[in-house]
N, C-alpha and C positions, 0 to 999 in steps of 0.2 A: 642654389641647388646644385648638386653634384652632376656628374656626367651620366649619360645613358649607357647602360650595360652593352657591351659589344657581344654580338651573337650571330649565328646563322639563323635566318628566318625559315622555320619549317611549317608555317601555317598551310602552305600548299599541300603538304602531306597529311595534315590532321583535320582540315576543314570538313571533310566528309564524315568524320567520326563524332562531331559535336552532338550531344544529346540534350541540348538546352543550355541555359545559363543560370548561374547562381552568384548573387552579389550580397555581401562581400565574401571573398574566400578567406577562411580563418586558419587554414592549416596547409602545411606542405608535407607530402608523403614521399620519402626517399625509397626508390626502387633500385633493383640491381638486375642487370641482364645476366645471362649465362651465354656469352658470345665472345668471339675473338677480339682482341685489341688490334684492330687494323690501323695502319697509318692513314693519316688524312681524315676525311669526313665520311668515308664509306661505312665505318662501323655505326655511326649515328644514323645516316640516311637509310642504311640497310635495315636497322632495327625499326625505325619509324614506318618504313614501307611494310614490313612484316606485321607490325601492330595494326596498321590500318587494314591490311588484308584479312585479319582474323577478327575485326570488329572492336579493337581497343584503341585508345588514344592516350597521348601524353602531352603535357604542356611544355616540358623542357627536358634536355639531356646534357650529359657531360661525358667526356671520354678520358683515357689515359693521358693524352697530350694536353689536356686542359681546354679542349674545344667546348664551346657552349652553344646549344641550340635552343630556340624558344619559338613557339607558335605565336607570332606577333598578332595582336588583336584578338587573341582567343584566351586571354588570361582568366576571363570569367566563364569560359566554356565548361560544361560538364562532360568529362570523358570517362569511359569505363576504364578505370585504372586501380581502384582500391575499393572493391565491393563493400557496400554498406556505408561508405563515406565519400562517394564520388562528388556529391553536390558541393560541400563546403571546402573541398581540398584541391590543391594544385599538385600534380604528380611530376616528379623529376626522376627520370630513368638514368642510371649510371652504368655505362658500358663496362663490363668486366667479366673475367672468367675466374675470379677469385674463389667462388664456391666449388669450382672444379679442381683447384690447385691442391686442396688438402681438406680432410674432414675435421682437422684440428682448428678450433676457434683461435688459439694462440697464433698459429701460423697465418691464418686468414687476417687476423688483426695486423700482424707485422707486414703483410703484403699491402693491406690498405694504407697503412701509415707511410709506406714507401711511395704511394701514388699521390704525392703532394700537389702536383699540378692539377689533378682531378679534384682532390678535396678542396683546393682553393677555388676552383671554378664553381663547384657546388656551393661553397660558402658565399661566393660573389652573387650567384644567382638568387640564393635565399635572401641575401641582404637587399638586392634590388627589388625583389617581391615585397619584402617588409616595408620598403620606402615608397612603394607605388600604391596610390589610391585607385580604386576603392577597396583594395585588399586590406585586411586587418589581421595580418599574421604576426603574432608576437615571436620574438627570438628567444623562445623558451622551449624546453623539452616537453612534449606531449606524449603520454603513454598510450594514446589512442582511444581512451574512453569516450563514449558518446557525449557530445556537447562541449568537448574540450577544444583547445586551440594551441597552435604552435608547430613545432617541427617534430615529425614522427617517422616511422618506417612501415613498410608493408607488413613486416612481422608484427608490429604493434597492432595494426588494423585487424590482423587475423586473430588476435586475442579477444577481440570484442565483436567482430562481425563474421558470422559464418559465411557470408557472401565472399569474403576474401579467400576462401578455400584453403586455409592452412598455409599460406605463403610464409616463408621465413627469410626472405631477402632483407638485407640490411639490419639484421638483428643487432641491437646496440650492445656494445661492450659491457656497459653497466647492468645489462639485463641478462648477462651470461653469454652474450654473443661475441661478435667480432667487428662490427661496423663502428667506427669512431664518431658517432653522431654528436657527442658532447663537444668534441674537438671542432667539428664543423660549425656547430652553433656558436662556440667561442670565437672562431674566425669570422663568422657572419656578423657578429656584434661589432667587431673592430671595423670591418669593411663598410658596414651600414653607416658609420660615422662620417664617411666620405661623401654621403648623399647619393651614391649610385642608385639608379632607378631604371625601370623598364621604359 
């Protein structure tokens, strides 16, 4: 078996936002903040404190520097993060201000592709989730349709669930957006072969 994924444990920030449990988790929803890329861990802890204050929760996070945070022991928790699909999914928030940088999807895509440390951190987190039971998350793209499984985005959730309130974060490149979700899935497949797990 491979090594355990290295991360900051943010369960202490998220435990008050648990809305029950669901086993197994079959999907990962990629989210994107609209917040500054601060040095160190303050961008992650700041966002998680804010989410908890307004009644939302998140399982994991990444930032520009490639830091990874995970709410240890809460992988099966139901958090309010992707309206309409909270139960079977794990949410990963990705700190960035990319959506503020430009209205152009071409420019946003270029900015995201330059954030290699963060994309690799996201891929490693997804690979570890894939390799950890009782989760059953396939390393395949999921367009968000009900009953599906795999890796998806908050934008995808909004296409099928009105509860997601029209969010458009992490809209995939191949869906006319800017987020390189297929690249992340490709990297996750490679990393998963190392056996990394939570």
